[in-house]
N, C-alpha and C positions, 0 to 999 in steps of 0.2 A: 452139896449139890445146889446149883443156882436155879431159881425159879424163873429166871429170864428166858424168854423164848427166842431162840435164834433160828430163824427159818426164812427161806427165800419166798415162801408162800404167804400171800397176804390177801385180805379182802379190804374193802373200804367201808369205814363206819362214819357216817356224816361227813364224808370227804377225806378222812384221815386213814392212812394205811394201818391195818392191824395184823400182825403176824400170828400164825397158828401152827400147831403141830398136826401131822396127819391123824385123822380120827377124832380130832377135837371138835366140840360144838362151837357155834357162834358165841353163845353165852360164856362158855369156858374160856375162849380166846379173849373176849372182852374183859372178863374178870381178871385174867392173867395179865392183861395190859393195863390194869388199874381203873377200868371203866366199870363202875358198880351200879349205875342207874342210867336208864335210857328212855324212860317215859314217866309220866306222872298220872295220878288218879284223876278222874273226872271232877269230882266234887271239891276235894280239899287240896289238890295239887301235890300230894305226897309223892316223893320219888319212889320208883319201882325198878327192880332189876331181877336178878336171880333170887328165888326164895326156896322153893322145894327142890329145884334142880332136876326133876324127873317128869315134867310135862303135865302135872296135875293142877297146879294153882293158877296158871296163866298170868302171873305177875310179870313175866319177862317178855311180853309181846313187843315186837318191832317189825319193821318192813324189810323184806329181803327180795331184791331184784323186782321191786314194784308190787310184791304181794304183801298186803297188810296183815297184821295180826298173826305173825309167825312166832312160835315159841322158840326163843333163843336157846333154851336149855336142851332142846332135842333136834335143832336144825344143824346138820353137819356144816362145818366151815369149808368153803371151797374157794380156790383162788379166783380172784376177779369179781366176787360177789359185791353187789351194791347194797349195803346194810344201812338202814336209817332209823333214827329214833321214831317212835310211834306217837302220834298226837291223838289221844282218845276223843277229842272234841271235833276232829275233822270228820266230815261225813264220809261214809263208805261209798265207793262208786256204785252206781246202779248198773245192773246187768243190761247189756244191749238188748233191745227188742228182737224177738225171733225174726230172722231173715234180714236184719240190718247189717250193713257192712261196717267193719271196725273203723 
């Protein structure tokens, strides 16, 4: 049996299309496509990707549709998602003041 994913469904990771199977997570689809690291640690810049695979360790954080710090291992892959590498040094956006228009 081939490990290659043949699917019409894709999301985009840092601009590149990534195919996935129904029910697969973003992390699973990335790993199956050969992408094993998508962020680095703050201090030493060590590469990080899937580690525990069950949502406990938070090593697999990335941005999904503009939402930062999403766990790739538990985020369902969906067609058309915009998935991006996470930069741990980038400041998190501040919440809008109450009553302010977006």
